[in-house]
PyMOL Python script that loads the backbone (N, CA, C, O; Angstrom):
from pymol import cmd

cmd.read_pdbstr("""\
ATOM      1  N   MET A   1      71.484 -17.147  44.288  1.00  0.00           N
ATOM      2  CA  MET A   1      70.213 -17.657  44.731  1.00  0.00           C
ATOM      3  C   MET A   1      69.958 -17.184  46.160  1.00  0.00           C
ATOM      4  O   MET A   1      70.851 -17.247  47.005  1.00  0.00           O
ATOM      5  N   LYS A   2      68.759 -16.718  46.428  1.00  0.00           N
ATOM      6  CA  LYS A   2      68.389 -16.287  47.770  1.00  0.00           C
ATOM      7  C   LYS A   2      67.791 -17.450  48.534  1.00  0.00           C
ATOM      8  O   LYS A   2      67.055 -18.268  47.983  1.00  0.00           O
ATOM      9  N   TYR A   3      68.120 -17.506  49.804  1.00  0.00           N
ATOM     10  CA  TYR A   3      67.609 -18.550  50.675  1.00  0.00           C
ATOM     11  C   TYR A   3      66.672 -17.958  51.707  1.00  0.00           C
ATOM     12  O   TYR A   3      66.824 -16.809  52.122  1.00  0.00           O
ATOM     13  N   TYR A   4      65.693 -18.763  52.117  1.00  0.00           N
ATOM     14  CA  TYR A   4      64.794 -18.395  53.199  1.00  0.00           C
ATOM     15  C   TYR A   4      65.444 -18.879  54.492  1.00  0.00           C
ATOM     16  O   TYR A   4      65.945 -20.001  54.555  1.00  0.00           O
ATOM     17  N   LYS A   5      65.436 -18.037  55.516  1.00  0.00           N
ATOM     18  CA  LYS A   5      66.067 -18.374  56.783  1.00  0.00           C
ATOM     19  C   LYS A   5      65.132 -18.023  57.933  1.00  0.00           C
ATOM     20  O   LYS A   5      64.425 -17.017  57.890  1.00  0.00           O
ATOM     21  N   ILE A   6      65.138 -18.858  58.951  1.00  0.00           N
ATOM     22  CA  ILE A   6      64.404 -18.564  60.175  1.00  0.00           C
ATOM     23  C   ILE A   6      65.418 -18.290  61.277  1.00  0.00           C
ATOM     24  O   ILE A   6      66.585 -18.659  61.144  1.00  0.00           O
ATOM     25  N   PRO A   7      64.989 -17.644  62.370  1.00  0.00           N
ATOM     26  CA  PRO A   7      65.913 -17.439  63.492  1.00  0.00           C
ATOM     27  C   PRO A   7      66.388 -18.785  64.062  1.00  0.00           C
ATOM     28  O   PRO A   7      65.718 -19.807  63.913  1.00  0.00           O
ATOM     29  N   GLU A   8      67.530 -18.762  64.700  1.00  0.00           N
ATOM     30  CA  GLU A   8      68.084 -19.972  65.297  1.00  0.00           C
ATOM     31  C   GLU A   8      67.049 -20.650  66.201  1.00  0.00           C
ATOM     32  O   GLU A   8      66.395 -19.991  67.009  1.00  0.00           O
ATOM     33  N   VAL A   9      66.911 -21.960  66.057  1.00  0.00           N
ATOM     34  CA  VAL A   9      65.962 -22.741  66.843  1.00  0.00           C
ATOM     35  C   VAL A   9      66.732 -23.433  67.961  1.00  0.00           C
ATOM     36  O   VAL A   9      67.757 -24.068  67.714  1.00  0.00           O
ATOM     37  N   CYS A  10      66.239 -23.310  69.188  1.00  0.00           N
ATOM     38  CA  CYS A  10      66.855 -23.963  70.340  1.00  0.00           C
ATOM     39  C   CYS A  10      65.905 -25.024  70.876  1.00  0.00           C
ATOM     40  O   CYS A  10      64.733 -24.748  71.131  1.00  0.00           O
ATOM     41  N   ILE A  11      66.417 -26.241  71.046  1.00  0.00           N
ATOM     42  CA  ILE A  11      65.610 -27.349  71.522  1.00  0.00           C
ATOM     43  C   ILE A  11      66.241 -27.898  72.793  1.00  0.00           C
ATOM     44  O   ILE A  11      67.384 -28.354  72.789  1.00  0.00           O
ATOM     45  N   LYS A  12      65.485 -27.848  73.872  1.00  0.00           N
ATOM     46  CA  LYS A  12      65.976 -28.353  75.155  1.00  0.00           C
ATOM     47  C   LYS A  12      65.933 -29.878  75.144  1.00  0.00           C
ATOM     48  O   LYS A  12      64.897 -30.475  74.853  1.00  0.00           O
ATOM     49  N   VAL A  13      67.064 -30.501  75.462  1.00  0.00           N
ATOM     50  CA  VAL A  13      67.155 -31.966  75.512  1.00  0.00           C
ATOM     51  C   VAL A  13      67.959 -32.387  76.736  1.00  0.00           C
ATOM     52  O   VAL A  13      68.821 -31.652  77.217  1.00  0.00           O
ATOM     53  N   GLU A  14      67.661 -33.571  77.223  1.00  0.00           N
ATOM     54  CA  GLU A  14      68.367 -34.101  78.391  1.00  0.00           C
ATOM     55  C   GLU A  14      69.782 -34.549  78.024  1.00  0.00           C
ATOM     56  O   GLU A  14      70.748 -34.179  78.691  1.00  0.00           O
ATOM     57  N   ASN A  15      69.898 -35.343  76.968  1.00  0.00           N
ATOM     58  CA  ASN A  15      71.191 -35.896  76.588  1.00  0.00           C
ATOM     59  C   ASN A  15      71.619 -35.323  75.240  1.00  0.00           C
ATOM     60  O   ASN A  15      71.197 -35.813  74.192  1.00  0.00           O
ATOM     61  N   LEU A  16      72.443 -34.302  75.265  1.00  0.00           N
ATOM     62  CA  LEU A  16      72.869 -33.626  74.034  1.00  0.00           C
ATOM     63  C   LEU A  16      73.623 -34.553  73.098  1.00  0.00           C
ATOM     64  O   LEU A  16      73.385 -34.548  71.890  1.00  0.00           O
ATOM     65  N   ASP A  17      74.532 -35.348  73.648  1.00  0.00           N
ATOM     66  CA  ASP A  17      75.341 -36.225  72.796  1.00  0.00           C
ATOM     67  C   ASP A  17      74.491 -37.279  72.089  1.00  0.00           C
ATOM     68  O   ASP A  17      74.721 -37.576  70.917  1.00  0.00           O
ATOM     69  N   GLU A  18      73.526 -37.837  72.783  1.00  0.00           N
ATOM     70  CA  GLU A  18      72.634 -38.832  72.179  1.00  0.00           C
ATOM     71  C   GLU A  18      71.799 -38.199  71.059  1.00  0.00           C
ATOM     72  O   GLU A  18      71.631 -38.797  69.996  1.00  0.00           O
ATOM     73  N   ALA A  19      71.287 -37.013  71.293  1.00  0.00           N
ATOM     74  CA  ALA A  19      70.483 -36.323  70.284  1.00  0.00           C
ATOM     75  C   ALA A  19      71.326 -35.987  69.053  1.00  0.00           C
ATOM     76  O   ALA A  19      70.867 -36.153  67.923  1.00  0.00           O
ATOM     77  N   LEU A  20      72.550 -35.516  69.267  1.00  0.00           N
ATOM     78  CA  LEU A  20      73.434 -35.220  68.133  1.00  0.00           C
ATOM     79  C   LEU A  20      73.772 -36.493  67.360  1.00  0.00           C
ATOM     80  O   LEU A  20      73.859 -36.472  66.132  1.00  0.00           O
ATOM     81  N   LYS A  21      73.962 -37.592  68.071  1.00  0.00           N
ATOM     82  CA  LYS A  21      74.276 -38.856  67.412  1.00  0.00           C
ATOM     83  C   LYS A  21      73.129 -39.290  66.493  1.00  0.00           C
ATOM     84  O   LYS A  21      73.372 -39.778  65.389  1.00  0.00           O
ATOM     85  N   LYS A  22      71.878 -39.113  66.946  1.00  0.00           N
ATOM     86  CA  LYS A  22      70.714 -39.458  66.112  1.00  0.00           C
ATOM     87  C   LYS A  22      70.733 -38.652  64.800  1.00  0.00           C
ATOM     88  O   LYS A  22      70.518 -39.195  63.716  1.00  0.00           O
ATOM     89  N   ILE A  23      70.992 -37.360  64.931  1.00  0.00           N
ATOM     90  CA  ILE A  23      71.032 -36.494  63.742  1.00  0.00           C
ATOM     91  C   ILE A  23      72.173 -36.924  62.823  1.00  0.00           C
ATOM     92  O   ILE A  23      71.993 -37.052  61.612  1.00  0.00           O
ATOM     93  N   PHE A  24      73.349 -37.147  63.411  1.00  0.00           N
ATOM     94  CA  PHE A  24      74.502 -37.553  62.612  1.00  0.00           C
ATOM     95  C   PHE A  24      74.222 -38.844  61.854  1.00  0.00           C
ATOM     96  O   PHE A  24      74.486 -38.931  60.655  1.00  0.00           O
ATOM     97  N   GLU A  25      73.690 -39.848  62.547  1.00  0.00           N
ATOM     98  CA  GLU A  25      73.428 -41.144  61.913  1.00  0.00           C
ATOM     99  C   GLU A  25      72.421 -41.030  60.762  1.00  0.00           C
ATOM    100  O   GLU A  25      72.576 -41.684  59.731  1.00  0.00           O
ATOM    101  N   LYS A  26      71.412 -40.214  60.942  1.00  0.00           N
ATOM    102  CA  LYS A  26      70.394 -40.071  59.895  1.00  0.00           C
ATOM    103  C   LYS A  26      70.922 -39.323  58.665  1.00  0.00           C
ATOM    104  O   LYS A  26      70.572 -39.663  57.535  1.00  0.00           O
ATOM    105  N   TYR A  27      71.763 -38.307  58.884  1.00  0.00           N
ATOM    106  CA  TYR A  27      72.166 -37.423  57.782  1.00  0.00           C
ATOM    107  C   TYR A  27      73.644 -37.496  57.420  1.00  0.00           C
ATOM    108  O   TYR A  27      74.125 -36.644  56.673  1.00  0.00           O
ATOM    109  N   LYS A  28      74.377 -38.482  57.921  1.00  0.00           N
ATOM    110  CA  LYS A  28      75.829 -38.522  57.740  1.00  0.00           C
ATOM    111  C   LYS A  28      76.280 -38.503  56.282  1.00  0.00           C
ATOM    112  O   LYS A  28      77.381 -38.034  55.991  1.00  0.00           O
ATOM    113  N   ASN A  29      75.468 -38.995  55.368  1.00  0.00           N
ATOM    114  CA  ASN A  29      75.850 -38.974  53.953  1.00  0.00           C
ATOM    115  C   ASN A  29      75.864 -37.564  53.368  1.00  0.00           C
ATOM    116  O   ASN A  29      76.421 -37.343  52.292  1.00  0.00           O
ATOM    117  N   ASN A  30      75.251 -36.606  54.074  1.00  0.00           N
ATOM    118  CA  ASN A  30      75.212 -35.231  53.607  1.00  0.00           C
ATOM    119  C   ASN A  30      76.069 -34.297  54.461  1.00  0.00           C
ATOM    120  O   ASN A  30      75.963 -33.076  54.347  1.00  0.00           O
ATOM    121  N   LEU A  31      76.912 -34.867  55.310  1.00  0.00           N
ATOM    122  CA  LEU A  31      77.783 -34.081  56.175  1.00  0.00           C
ATOM    123  C   LEU A  31      78.813 -33.326  55.333  1.00  0.00           C
ATOM    124  O   LEU A  31      79.482 -33.915  54.485  1.00  0.00           O
ATOM    125  N   VAL A  32      78.934 -32.019  55.572  1.00  0.00           N
ATOM    126  CA  VAL A  32      79.924 -31.224  54.851  1.00  0.00           C
ATOM    127  C   VAL A  32      80.968 -30.605  55.772  1.00  0.00           C
ATOM    128  O   VAL A  32      82.033 -30.195  55.310  1.00  0.00           O
ATOM    129  N   MET A  33      80.674 -30.533  57.078  1.00  0.00           N
ATOM    130  CA  MET A  33      81.628 -29.916  57.991  1.00  0.00           C
ATOM    131  C   MET A  33      81.355 -30.350  59.426  1.00  0.00           C
ATOM    132  O   MET A  33      80.206 -30.520  59.833  1.00  0.00           O
ATOM    133  N   GLU A  34      82.439 -30.526  60.185  1.00  0.00           N
ATOM    134  CA  GLU A  34      82.333 -30.883  61.599  1.00  0.00           C
ATOM    135  C   GLU A  34      83.029 -29.832  62.461  1.00  0.00           C
ATOM    136  O   GLU A  34      83.798 -30.172  63.360  1.00  0.00           O
ATOM    137  N   ILE A  35      82.768 -28.595  62.194  1.00  0.00           N
ATOM    138  CA  ILE A  35      83.310 -27.499  62.995  1.00  0.00           C
ATOM    139  C   ILE A  35      82.125 -26.843  63.687  1.00  0.00           C
ATOM    140  O   ILE A  35      81.148 -26.471  63.036  1.00  0.00           O
ATOM    141  N   ASP A  36      82.210 -26.700  65.001  1.00  0.00           N
ATOM    142  CA  ASP A  36      81.120 -26.130  65.785  1.00  0.00           C
ATOM    143  C   ASP A  36      79.829 -26.902  65.546  1.00  0.00           C
ATOM    144  O   ASP A  36      78.816 -26.329  65.146  1.00  0.00           O
ATOM    145  N   GLY A  37      79.877 -28.198  65.792  1.00  0.00           N
ATOM    146  CA  GLY A  37      78.723 -29.050  65.548  1.00  0.00           C
ATOM    147  C   GLY A  37      78.840 -29.721  64.200  1.00  0.00           C
ATOM    148  O   GLY A  37      79.942 -29.987  63.719  1.00  0.00           O
ATOM    149  N   TYR A  38      77.694 -29.994  63.589  1.00  0.00           N
ATOM    150  CA  TYR A  38      77.654 -30.640  62.284  1.00  0.00           C
ATOM    151  C   TYR A  38      76.907 -29.746  61.299  1.00  0.00           C
ATOM    152  O   TYR A  38      75.886 -29.147  61.636  1.00  0.00           O
ATOM    153  N   SER A  39      77.428 -29.665  60.086  1.00  0.00           N
ATOM    154  CA  SER A  39      76.735 -28.970  59.001  1.00  0.00           C
ATOM    155  C   SER A  39      76.426 -29.979  57.907  1.00  0.00           C
ATOM    156  O   SER A  39      77.288 -30.750  57.486  1.00  0.00           O
ATOM    157  N   PHE A  40      75.174 -29.955  57.455  1.00  0.00           N
ATOM    158  CA  PHE A  40      74.702 -30.873  56.425  1.00  0.00           C
ATOM    159  C   PHE A  40      74.145 -30.058  55.265  1.00  0.00           C
ATOM    160  O   PHE A  40      73.513 -29.021  55.467  1.00  0.00           O
ATOM    161  N   GLU A  41      74.385 -30.536  54.056  1.00  0.00           N
ATOM    162  CA  GLU A  41      73.913 -29.820  52.869  1.00  0.00           C
ATOM    163  C   GLU A  41      73.125 -30.759  51.976  1.00  0.00           C
ATOM    164  O   GLU A  41      73.508 -31.908  51.757  1.00  0.00           O
ATOM    165  N   PHE A  42      72.015 -30.243  51.464  1.00  0.00           N
ATOM    166  CA  PHE A  42      71.118 -30.980  50.583  1.00  0.00           C
ATOM    167  C   PHE A  42      70.825 -30.105  49.366  1.00  0.00           C
ATOM    168  O   PHE A  42      71.241 -28.948  49.314  1.00  0.00           O
ATOM    169  N   GLU A  43      70.123 -30.648  48.411  1.00  0.00           N
ATOM    170  CA  GLU A  43      69.853 -29.904  47.182  1.00  0.00           C
ATOM    171  C   GLU A  43      69.062 -28.626  47.430  1.00  0.00           C
ATOM    172  O   GLU A  43      69.346 -27.601  46.811  1.00  0.00           O
ATOM    173  N   LYS A  44      68.069 -28.665  48.329  1.00  0.00           N
ATOM    174  CA  LYS A  44      67.184 -27.512  48.507  1.00  0.00           C
ATOM    175  C   LYS A  44      67.295 -26.830  49.861  1.00  0.00           C
ATOM    176  O   LYS A  44      66.585 -25.860  50.124  1.00  0.00           O
ATOM    177  N   TYR A  45      68.183 -27.326  50.728  1.00  0.00           N
ATOM    178  CA  TYR A  45      68.361 -26.700  52.037  1.00  0.00           C
ATOM    179  C   TYR A  45      69.674 -27.155  52.664  1.00  0.00           C
ATOM    180  O   TYR A  45      70.310 -28.092  52.181  1.00  0.00           O
ATOM    181  N   TRP A  46      70.071 -26.491  53.731  1.00  0.00           N
ATOM    182  CA  TRP A  46      71.214 -26.902  54.542  1.00  0.00           C
ATOM    183  C   TRP A  46      70.893 -26.572  55.994  1.00  0.00           C
ATOM    184  O   TRP A  46      70.037 -25.732  56.270  1.00  0.00           O
ATOM    185  N   PHE A  47      71.581 -27.234  56.920  1.00  0.00           N
ATOM    186  CA  PHE A  47      71.438 -26.873  58.323  1.00  0.00           C
ATOM    187  C   PHE A  47      72.703 -27.186  59.098  1.00  0.00           C
ATOM    188  O   PHE A  47      73.501 -28.040  58.713  1.00  0.00           O
ATOM    189  N   ASN A  48      72.861 -26.473  60.196  1.00  0.00           N
ATOM    190  CA  ASN A  48      73.934 -26.688  61.150  1.00  0.00           C
ATOM    191  C   ASN A  48      73.280 -26.955  62.491  1.00  0.00           C
ATOM    192  O   ASN A  48      72.321 -26.281  62.866  1.00  0.00           O
ATOM    193  N   ILE A  49      73.795 -27.936  63.214  1.00  0.00           N
ATOM    194  CA  ILE A  49      73.291 -28.241  64.542  1.00  0.00           C
ATOM    195  C   ILE A  49      74.482 -28.339  65.487  1.00  0.00           C
ATOM    196  O   ILE A  49      75.505 -28.945  65.171  1.00  0.00           O
ATOM    197  N   ARG A  50      74.318 -27.724  66.658  1.00  0.00           N
ATOM    198  CA  ARG A  50      75.415 -27.710  67.622  1.00  0.00           C
ATOM    199  C   ARG A  50      74.876 -27.646  69.033  1.00  0.00           C
ATOM    200  O   ARG A  50      73.728 -27.269  69.265  1.00  0.00           O
ATOM    201  N   LYS A  51      75.731 -28.024  69.971  1.00  0.00           N
ATOM    202  CA  LYS A  51      75.384 -27.953  71.387  1.00  0.00           C
ATOM    203  C   LYS A  51      75.642 -26.538  71.894  1.00  0.00           C
ATOM    204  O   LYS A  51      76.583 -25.874  71.459  1.00  0.00           O
ATOM    205  N   SER A  52      74.804 -26.089  72.810  1.00  0.00           N
ATOM    206  CA  SER A  52      75.045 -24.841  73.512  1.00  0.00           C
ATOM    207  C   SER A  52      76.178 -25.071  74.508  1.00  0.00           C
ATOM    208  O   SER A  52      76.312 -26.162  75.063  1.00  0.00           O
ATOM    209  N   ASN A  53      76.978 -24.055  74.729  1.00  0.00           N
ATOM    210  CA  ASN A  53      78.050 -24.145  75.717  1.00  0.00           C
ATOM    211  C   ASN A  53      77.558 -23.865  77.131  1.00  0.00           C
ATOM    212  O   ASN A  53      78.258 -24.161  78.100  1.00  0.00           O
ATOM    213  N   THR A  54      76.361 -23.297  77.259  1.00  0.00           N
ATOM    214  CA  THR A  54      75.893 -22.859  78.575  1.00  0.00           C
ATOM    215  C   THR A  54      74.584 -23.498  79.034  1.00  0.00           C
ATOM    216  O   THR A  54      74.223 -23.392  80.206  1.00  0.00           O
ATOM    217  N   GLU A  55      73.864 -24.166  78.115  1.00  0.00           N
ATOM    218  CA  GLU A  55      72.571 -24.756  78.452  1.00  0.00           C
ATOM    219  C   GLU A  55      72.469 -26.157  77.861  1.00  0.00           C
ATOM    220  O   GLU A  55      73.274 -26.542  77.012  1.00  0.00           O
ATOM    221  N   SER A  56      71.488 -26.902  78.309  1.00  0.00           N
ATOM    222  CA  SER A  56      71.243 -28.231  77.753  1.00  0.00           C
ATOM    223  C   SER A  56      70.297 -28.110  76.555  1.00  0.00           C
ATOM    224  O   SER A  56      69.181 -28.630  76.570  1.00  0.00           O
ATOM    225  N   VAL A  57      70.766 -27.417  75.526  1.00  0.00           N
ATOM    226  CA  VAL A  57      69.967 -27.221  74.314  1.00  0.00           C
ATOM    227  C   VAL A  57      70.813 -27.464  73.069  1.00  0.00           C
ATOM    228  O   VAL A  57      72.026 -27.252  73.060  1.00  0.00           O
ATOM    229  N   LEU A  58      70.131 -27.917  72.021  1.00  0.00           N
ATOM    230  CA  LEU A  58      70.728 -27.982  70.695  1.00  0.00           C
ATOM    231  C   LEU A  58      70.270 -26.757  69.933  1.00  0.00           C
ATOM    232  O   LEU A  58      69.111 -26.352  70.019  1.00  0.00           O
ATOM    233  N   LYS A  59      71.190 -26.173  69.188  1.00  0.00           N
ATOM    234  CA  LYS A  59      70.875 -24.986  68.389  1.00  0.00           C
ATOM    235  C   LYS A  59      70.958 -25.352  66.921  1.00  0.00           C
ATOM    236  O   LYS A  59      71.934 -25.944  66.462  1.00  0.00           O
ATOM    237  N   ILE A  60      69.904 -24.984  66.189  1.00  0.00           N
ATOM    238  CA  ILE A  60      69.821 -25.319  64.771  1.00  0.00           C
ATOM    239  C   ILE A  60      69.683 -24.050  63.952  1.00  0.00           C
ATOM    240  O   ILE A  60      68.825 -23.209  64.218  1.00  0.00           O
ATOM    241  N   ASN A  61      70.539 -23.927  62.957  1.00  0.00           N
ATOM    242  CA  ASN A  61      70.417 -22.877  61.945  1.00  0.00           C
ATOM    243  C   ASN A  61      70.113 -23.577  60.633  1.00  0.00           C
ATOM    244  O   ASN A  61      70.774 -24.548  60.266  1.00  0.00           O
ATOM    245  N   ILE A  62      69.110 -23.077  59.931  1.00  0.00           N
ATOM    246  CA  ILE A  62      68.671 -23.743  58.703  1.00  0.00           C
ATOM    247  C   ILE A  62      68.262 -22.698  57.673  1.00  0.00           C
ATOM    248  O   ILE A  62      67.667 -21.672  58.003  1.00  0.00           O
ATOM    249  N   GLU A  63      68.595 -22.984  56.419  1.00  0.00           N
ATOM    250  CA  GLU A  63      68.184 -22.151  55.289  1.00  0.00           C
ATOM    251  C   GLU A  63      67.752 -23.065  54.157  1.00  0.00           C
ATOM    252  O   GLU A  63      68.267 -24.174  54.013  1.00  0.00           O
ATOM    253  N   GLY A  64      66.802 -22.596  53.351  1.00  0.00           N
ATOM    254  CA  GLY A  64      66.337 -23.378  52.215  1.00  0.00           C
ATOM    255  C   GLY A  64      65.814 -22.486  51.110  1.00  0.00           C
ATOM    256  O   GLY A  64      65.771 -21.264  51.247  1.00  0.00           O
ATOM    257  N   ILE A  65      65.420 -23.107  50.019  1.00  0.00           N
ATOM    258  CA  ILE A  65      64.981 -22.322  48.865  1.00  0.00           C
ATOM    259  C   ILE A  65      63.570 -21.783  49.018  1.00  0.00           C
ATOM    260  O   ILE A  65      63.136 -20.937  48.236  1.00  0.00           O
ATOM    261  N   SER A  66      62.838 -22.281  50.045  1.00  0.00           N
ATOM    262  CA  SER A  66      61.485 -21.765  50.278  1.00  0.00           C
ATOM    263  C   SER A  66      61.121 -21.878  51.749  1.00  0.00           C
ATOM    264  O   SER A  66      61.712 -22.656  52.498  1.00  0.00           O
ATOM    265  N   LYS A  67      60.146 -21.092  52.140  1.00  0.00           N
ATOM    266  CA  LYS A  67      59.635 -21.121  53.510  1.00  0.00           C
ATOM    267  C   LYS A  67      59.072 -22.505  53.839  1.00  0.00           C
ATOM    268  O   LYS A  67      59.292 -23.023  54.934  1.00  0.00           O
ATOM    269  N   GLU A  68      58.352 -23.097  52.900  1.00  0.00           N
ATOM    270  CA  GLU A  68      57.726 -24.394  53.112  1.00  0.00           C
ATOM    271  C   GLU A  68      58.761 -25.486  53.379  1.00  0.00           C
ATOM    272  O   GLU A  68      58.577 -26.318  54.268  1.00  0.00           O
ATOM    273  N   ILE A  69      59.833 -25.480  52.620  1.00  0.00           N
ATOM    274  CA  ILE A  69      60.888 -26.481  52.813  1.00  0.00           C
ATOM    275  C   ILE A  69      61.532 -26.317  54.184  1.00  0.00           C
ATOM    276  O   ILE A  69      61.719 -27.299  54.902  1.00  0.00           O
ATOM    277  N   VAL A  70      61.868 -25.097  54.547  1.00  0.00           N
ATOM    278  CA  VAL A  70      62.514 -24.843  55.836  1.00  0.00           C
ATOM    279  C   VAL A  70      61.599 -25.256  56.986  1.00  0.00           C
ATOM    280  O   VAL A  70      62.048 -25.910  57.927  1.00  0.00           O
ATOM    281  N   GLU A  71      60.341 -24.888  56.921  1.00  0.00           N
ATOM    282  CA  GLU A  71      59.412 -25.239  57.994  1.00  0.00           C
ATOM    283  C   GLU A  71      59.228 -26.753  58.099  1.00  0.00           C
ATOM    284  O   GLU A  71      59.155 -27.289  59.205  1.00  0.00           O
ATOM    285  N   ASP A  72      59.153 -27.438  56.978  1.00  0.00           N
ATOM    286  CA  ASP A  72      59.014 -28.891  56.978  1.00  0.00           C
ATOM    287  C   ASP A  72      60.259 -29.550  57.567  1.00  0.00           C
ATOM    288  O   ASP A  72      60.146 -30.460  58.388  1.00  0.00           O
ATOM    289  N   LYS A  73      61.424 -29.110  57.163  1.00  0.00           N
ATOM    290  CA  LYS A  73      62.669 -29.726  57.621  1.00  0.00           C
ATOM    291  C   LYS A  73      62.920 -29.461  59.098  1.00  0.00           C
ATOM    292  O   LYS A  73      63.387 -30.353  59.805  1.00  0.00           O
ATOM    293  N   ILE A  74      62.626 -28.276  59.577  1.00  0.00           N
ATOM    294  CA  ILE A  74      62.846 -27.986  60.996  1.00  0.00           C
ATOM    295  C   ILE A  74      61.878 -28.811  61.845  1.00  0.00           C
ATOM    296  O   ILE A  74      62.237 -29.272  62.928  1.00  0.00           O
ATOM    297  N   GLU A  75      60.663 -28.993  61.358  1.00  0.00           N
ATOM    298  CA  GLU A  75      59.690 -29.835  62.073  1.00  0.00           C
ATOM    299  C   GLU A  75      60.191 -31.279  62.151  1.00  0.00           C
ATOM    300  O   GLU A  75      60.092 -31.915  63.200  1.00  0.00           O
ATOM    301  N   ASN A  76      60.727 -31.793  61.044  1.00  0.00           N
ATOM    302  CA  ASN A  76      61.270 -33.153  61.029  1.00  0.00           C
ATOM    303  C   ASN A  76      62.452 -33.296  61.985  1.00  0.00           C
ATOM    304  O   ASN A  76      62.567 -34.302  62.685  1.00  0.00           O
ATOM    305  N   LEU A  77      63.324 -32.304  62.016  1.00  0.00           N
ATOM    306  CA  LEU A  77      64.469 -32.332  62.926  1.00  0.00           C
ATOM    307  C   LEU A  77      64.021 -32.331  64.374  1.00  0.00           C
ATOM    308  O   LEU A  77      64.539 -33.097  65.188  1.00  0.00           O
ATOM    309  N   GLN A  78      63.064 -31.478  64.701  1.00  0.00           N
ATOM    310  CA  GLN A  78      62.565 -31.420  66.065  1.00  0.00           C
ATOM    311  C   GLN A  78      61.965 -32.743  66.501  1.00  0.00           C
ATOM    312  O   GLN A  78      62.203 -33.192  67.623  1.00  0.00           O
ATOM    313  N   LYS A  79      61.185 -33.377  65.625  1.00  0.00           N
ATOM    314  CA  LYS A  79      60.586 -34.670  65.944  1.00  0.00           C
ATOM    315  C   LYS A  79      61.663 -35.726  66.195  1.00  0.00           C
ATOM    316  O   LYS A  79      61.564 -36.499  67.148  1.00  0.00           O
ATOM    317  N   LEU A  80      62.683 -35.761  65.351  1.00  0.00           N
ATOM    318  CA  LEU A  80      63.759 -36.735  65.500  1.00  0.00           C
ATOM    319  C   LEU A  80      64.507 -36.525  66.812  1.00  0.00           C
ATOM    320  O   LEU A  80      64.810 -37.489  67.515  1.00  0.00           O
ATOM    321  N   ILE A  81      64.798 -35.300  67.139  1.00  0.00           N
ATOM    322  CA  ILE A  81      65.537 -34.983  68.371  1.00  0.00           C
ATOM    323  C   ILE A  81      64.734 -35.362  69.608  1.00  0.00           C
ATOM    324  O   ILE A  81      65.293 -35.883  70.573  1.00  0.00           O
ATOM    325  N   LEU A  82      63.437 -35.107  69.588  1.00  0.00           N
ATOM    326  CA  LEU A  82      62.617 -35.283  70.785  1.00  0.00           C
ATOM    327  C   LEU A  82      62.010 -36.692  70.919  1.00  0.00           C
ATOM    328  O   LEU A  82      61.370 -36.983  71.929  1.00  0.00           O
ATOM    329  N   GLU A  83      62.195 -37.550  69.940  1.00  0.00           N
ATOM    330  CA  GLU A  83      61.605 -38.898  70.049  1.00  0.00           C
ATOM    331  C   GLU A  83      62.409 -39.792  70.957  1.00  0.00           C
ATOM    332  O   GLU A  83      62.051 -40.953  71.156  1.00  0.00           O
TER     333      GLU A  83
END
""", "prot")
cmd.dss("prot")
cmd.show_as("cartoon", "prot")
cmd.util.cbc("prot")
cmd.orient("prot")
């Protein structure tokens, strides 16, 4: 199966640990790996989120079965991180 992928998304945040905790708490039931951040897997998409080693940003890599799903999910992640 081919997946749709966008370039890595970087989101500037003040408190990286707090932002990661929000993501973890919301998606912990879909956690598949805790190496280099968190990786979560769902039926139609997956994503990895991690802290930058050099900047106050979270980096997100995401792939899904369609462009629409990926764009919707990345928008939801950004809203959750920035709220």
